[in-house]
C-alpha positions in Angstrom: -30.0 -33.4 16.8 -30.6 -36.2 14.3 -33.1 -34.0 12.4 -30.5 -31.2 12.2 -28.0 -33.6 10.9 -30.3 -35.0 8.2 -31.2 -31.4 7.1 -27.6 -30.5 6.7 -26.7 -33.8 5.1 -29.6 -33.9 2.7 -29.9 -30.3 1.6 -27.6 -27.7 3.1 -24.2 -29.3 2.6 -24.7 -30.6 -1.0 -26.3 -27.2 -2.0 -23.3 -25.2 -0.6 -20.8 -27.5 -2.2 -22.4 -27.4 -5.6 -22.8 -23.6 -5.3 -19.0 -23.2 -4.6 -18.3 -25.6 -7.6 -20.3 -23.3 -9.9 -18.3 -20.3 -8.6 -15.1 -22.2 -9.5 -16.4 -23.0 -13.0 -17.3 -19.4 -13.9 -14.3 -17.9 -12.1 -12.3 -15.5 -14.4 -8.6 -16.1 -14.3 -6.1 -14.0 -16.2 -4.5 -15.8 -19.1 -1.0 -15.8 -17.6 1.3 -18.7 -18.1 2.2 -18.6 -14.4 -1.5 -19.2 -13.6 -1.9 -22.3 -15.7 -1.6 -24.5 -12.7 -4.3 -22.4 -10.9 -6.6 -22.7 -13.9 -6.2 -26.5 -13.8 -6.6 -26.5 -10.0 -9.9 -24.6 -10.4 -11.3 -27.4 -12.5 -10.0 -30.1 -10.2 -11.4 -28.4 -7.1 -14.8 -27.8 -8.9 -15.0 -31.5 -9.7 -13.9 -32.4 -6.1 -16.7 -30.2 -4.6 -19.3 -31.8 -6.9 -17.9 -35.3 -6.2 -18.2 -34.8 -2.5 -21.7 -33.3 -2.8 -22.8 -36.5 -4.6 -21.1 -38.6 -2.0 -23.1 -36.9 0.7 -26.3 -37.3 -1.1 -25.6 -41.0 -1.8 -24.6 -41.5 1.8 -27.8 -40.0 3.1 -30.0 -42.2 0.9 -28.0 -45.4 1.2 -27.5 -45.3 5.0 -30.8 -44.1 6.4 -31.6 -44.8 10.1 -32.0 -48.4 10.9 -30.2 -49.7 7.8 -26.9 -51.6 7.8 -23.8 -49.4 7.7 -21.4 -52.1 6.8 -20.1 -50.2 3.8 -20.0 -46.9 5.6 -16.4 -47.2 6.8 -14.7 -48.1 3.5 -16.7 -45.5 1.6 -15.8 -42.8 4.1 -12.2 -43.7 3.9 -12.2 -43.9 0.1 -13.7 -40.4 -0.1 -11.2 -39.1 2.6 -8.2 -40.5 0.6 -9.4 -39.0 -2.6 -10.1 -35.6 -1.1 -6.8 -35.6 0.9 -5.0 -36.2 -2.4 -6.8 -33.5 -4.3 -6.4 -30.8 -1.6 -2.8 -31.6 -0.9 -1.8 -31.4 -4.5 -3.8 -28.2 -5.0 -2.2 -26.5 -2.0 1.3 -27.4 -3.3 0.4 -26.1 -6.8 -0.5 -22.7 -5.4 3.0 -22.2 -4.0 5.2 -24.4 -6.2 4.0 -23.9 -9.8 5.9 -26.7 -11.5 5.9 -29.3 -8.7 2.9 -31.4 -9.7 3.2 -33.5 -12.9 0.8 -35.7 -14.8 2.9 -38.8 -14.0 2.8 -38.0 -10.3 -1.0 -37.5 -10.3 -1.6 -40.7 -12.3 0.6 -42.8 -10.0 -1.1 -41.4 -6.9 -4.6 -42.1 -8.3 -3.5 -45.6 -9.3 -2.4 -46.4 -5.7 -5.6 -45.0 -4.1 -7.9 -46.8 -6.6 -6.0 -50.1 -6.3 -6.1 -50.1 -2.5 -9.8 -49.0 -2.4 -10.7 -51.7 -5.0 -9.0 -54.4 -2.9 -10.8 -53.3 0.3 -14.2 -53.2 -1.4 -13.6 -56.6 -2.9 -13.2 -58.0 0.6 -16.6 -56.5 1.5 -18.2 -58.6 -1.2 -17.4 -61.7 0.7 -19.3 -62.7 3.9 -16.2 -63.3 5.9 -16.4 -60.9 8.9 -12.8 -61.5 9.8 -11.6 -60.6 6.3 -13.7 -57.4 6.4 -12.1 -56.4 9.7 -8.6 -56.9 8.4 -9.5 -55.0 5.3 -10.7 -52.0 7.2 -7.7 -52.1 9.5 -5.4 -52.1 6.4 -7.4 -49.2 4.9 -7.1 -47.2 8.1 -3.3 -47.8 8.2 -3.0 -46.8 4.5 -5.0 -43.6 5.0 -3.0 -42.6 8.1 0.2 -43.2 6.2 -1.1 -41.1 3.4 -1.8 -38.2 5.7 1.7 -38.4 7.2 3.3 -38.4 3.8 1.2 -35.5 2.6 2.2 -33.5 5.7 5.8 -34.1 4.9 5.4 -33.2 1.2 3.6 -30.0 2.0 6.0 -28.9 4.7 8.9 -29.5 2.4 7.5 -27.5 -0.5 6.2 -24.7 1.8 9.8 -24.4 3.2 11.1 -24.1 -0.4 8.5 -21.5 -1.1 9.5 -19.4 1.9 13.1 -19.6 0.9 12.2 -18.2 -2.5 10.4 -15.3 -0.9 13.2 -14.6 1.5 15.7 -14.6 -1.4 13.7 -12.1 -3.4 11.9 -9.8 -1.0 13.3 -7.8 2.0 9.9 -8.1 3.8 8.1 -11.3 4.7 6.0 -11.5 1.5 5.3 -15.2 2.2 2.8 -13.9 4.7 0.5 -13.2 1.7 0.2 -16.9 1.4 0.0 -18.0 5.0 -3.7 -18.8 4.3 -2.4 -21.8 2.3 -0.5 -23.1 5.3 -3.6 -22.5 7.6 -5.9 -24.1 5.1 -3.6 -27.1 4.8 -3.7 -27.4 8.6 -7.5 -27.2 8.6 -7.7 -29.8 5.9 -5.5 -32.1 7.9 -7.8 -31.6 10.9 -10.7 -32.5 8.7 -8.8 -35.6 7.4 -8.2 -36.8 11.0 -11.8 -36.2 11.9 -12.8 -38.2 8.8 -10.7 -41.1 10.2 -12.6 -40.8 13.5 -15.9 -40.7 11.7 -14.9 -43.8 9.7 -14.2 -45.7 12.9 -17.2 -44.4 14.8 -19.9 -43.5 12.2 -22.5 -42.6 14.8 -24.1 -39.5 16.3 -22.9 -37.0 17.4 -19.7 -37.6 15.4 -21.5 -37.5 12.1 -23.1 -34.1 12.9 -19.8 -32.6 14.1 -18.0 -34.0 11.0 -20.5 -32.6 8.4 -20.6 -29.1 10.1 -16.8 -28.9 10.2 -16.5 -30.1 6.6 -19.0 -27.5 5.3 -17.2 -24.7 7.2 -13.8 -25.8 5.8 -15.0 -26.1 2.2 -16.6 -22.7 2.2 -13.7 -20.9 3.9 -11.2 -22.6 1.6 -13.4 -21.9 -1.5 -13.5 -18.2 -0.8 -9.7 -18.1 -0.3 -9.1 -20.1 -3.4 -11.3 -17.8 -5.5 -9.2 -14.8 -4.3 -5.9 -16.5 -5.1 -5.4 -14.6 -8.4 -5.4 -11.3 -6.6 -2.9 -12.6 -4.0 -0.7 -14.2 -6.6 0.6 -10.8 -7.9 2.5 -10.4 -4.6 4.6 -13.5 -5.1 4.5 -13.9 -8.9 7.9 -12.4 -9.8 9.7 -14.3 -7.0 8.4 -17.8 -8.1 8.5 -17.3 -11.8 11.9 -15.9 -12.6 14.4 -18.3 -14.1 16.9 -19.9 -11.8 20.6 -19.1 -12.4 23.0 -22.0 -12.8 25.2 -22.5 -9.7 28.8 -23.5 -10.4 29.6 -23.8 -6.7 32.4 -21.1 -6.9 32.5 -17.5 -6.0 34.1 -16.0 -9.1 35.7 -12.5 -9.4 32.7 -11.3 -11.4 30.5 -12.3 -8.4 32.6 -10.4 -5.9 32.6 -7.3 -8.1 28.8 -7.5 -8.4 28.6 -7.9 -4.7 30.6 -4.7 -4.2 28.3 -2.9 -6.5 25.3 -4.1 -4.5 26.9 -3.0 -1.2 27.8 0.4 -2.6 24.3 0.9 -4.1 22.6 0.2 -0.8 25.0 2.3 1.3 24.9 5.3 -1.0 21.2 5.3 -2.0 19.9 4.0 1.4 17.6 1.6 -0.5 17.1 -0.5 2.6 14.9 2.2 4.0 12.2 1.1 1.5 10.1 -1.6 3.3 9.0 -3.0 0.0 12.5 -3.4 -1.5 13.0 -6.5 -3.7 15.8 -8.1 -5.6 14.1 -6.8 -8.8 14.5 -3.2 -7.7 18.3 -3.7 -7.1 18.7 -5.7 -10.3 17.0 -3.0 -12.3 19.2 -0.2 -11.0 22.3 -2.3 -11.7 21.1 -3.6 -15.0 21.5 -7.2 -13.9 19.3 -10.3 -13.8 17.2 -10.6 -10.6 18.2 -14.2 -10.0 21.8 -13.4 -10.5 21.7 -10.7 -7.8 20.0 -13.1 -5.4 22.5 -15.9 -6.2 25.5 -13.6 -5.7 24.2 -12.4 -2.3 23.7 -16.0 -1.2 27.2 -17.0 -2.4 29.2 -14.0 -1.2 27.3 -13.2 2.0 26.1 -16.7 2.8 22.6 -15.4 3.6 19.3 -14.8 1.9 18.2 -11.4 0.6 15.9 -10.6 3.4 18.6 -11.3 6.1 21.1 -9.3 4.0 18.8 -6.2 3.8 17.8 -6.5 7.5 21.5 -6.2 8.4 21.6 -2.8 6.9 18.3 -1.9 8.6 19.5 -3.0 12.0 22.7 -0.9 11.7 20.6 2.1 10.6 18.3 1.6 13.6 21.3 1.4 16.0 22.7 4.6 14.5 19.3 6.4 14.9 19.0 5.1 18.5 22.6 6.3 19.3 21.9 9.7 17.8 18.6 10.2 19.6 20.2 11.2 23.0 17.0 12.9 24.2 14.7 10.0 23.2 12.6 12.3 21.0 11.8 9.5 18.5 9.6 6.6 19.3 10.7 3.0 18.6 8.1 2.8 15.9 9.4 5.9 14.2 12.9 4.5 14.2 11.8 1.2 12.9 9.9 2.8 10.0 12.8 5.1 9.2 15.2 2.2 9.1 13.0 0.3 6.6 11.0 -2.1 8.7 7.3 -2.4 7.7 6.0 -3.1 11.3 7.0 -3.0 14.9 6.8 -6.7 15.6 9.3 -7.6 12.8 11.7 -4.9 13.9 11.6 -6.2 17.5 12.1 -9.8 16.5 15.0 -9.1 14.1 16.7 -6.7 16.5 16.6 -9.0 19.4 17.7 -12.0 17.3 20.7 -10.1 16.0 21.7 -7.9 19.0 20.6 -10.1 21.9 18.4 -7.4 23.4 15.3 -5.4 22.5 15.5 -1.9 20.9 14.2 -0.4 24.2 16.9 -2.2 26.2 19.5 -1.1 23.7 18.4 2.5 24.1 18.8 2.3 27.9 22.1 0.4 27.9 23.9 2.3 25.2 
């Protein structure tokens, strides 16, 4: 087992990380203003992969079998803090384009470097008690950092989903669920790094390095494909926000009536890919204004508003189908739902019973 670990630690892991970093460097990204953060994140993640590869190589040569591992814990925690910071801010950048600022990054780096420097300075002394308290403080700092990053990401991901629901009638946020899953995986790696720092011994080291390599590769592949996935969410997260004066004016009510009439007359809700942009184009209005008016006048997001039309249409189709000639899937598709599971979930949430039960009872 130890030979396998040293092979992975000395050759396989650094080679894979450097290879992924090279892919980041030569990755072609369209010169869109909205992708500026992604272009920056590409450079940051490339540097992060190279940095971690170097750390693995240094760790392998510095802490060979039989040598003292006194510095292993603070070094592992320092790398873990640095990587947690880079990955969290990268994840947020992918879904919230203007969230991360230079001042925020500088402040975060200053705190991490200051705490790390204080801990390493304690290890220069020969006082074992001081070293123990230093590592305890570093562990507490790192654990608090993970908790704060979880709160930050959840808050921003919630805002992102609200943007999607206010723009698309279908759950387009699913296109970016890999970001949520990748963040959860990175959190698991971060917790495992904490375990590894507290118990830097076999077989924890082997499990840790294997998990890290798998995570870095899987995230790297997803990250490289982000430019293709971004087109599904680009319009929703780049349109200008309308000012909100807090009042529902007469003009808003009139626009809301036009929106209702358009949907009822043209049956636009039957389109599973319907978006605010489609309605705004037909009404010659700004997309964000249409979204804002729906929220103000109907007190719901765009997706819920459109699903209300779809559910009413589905009920009408179920009521008309006295001989049960149509399948539930066919009715869901005709009403505008993109898949059966979404239809069942929305129908049961709004009507208190499944479409099948509704057909039997009504």
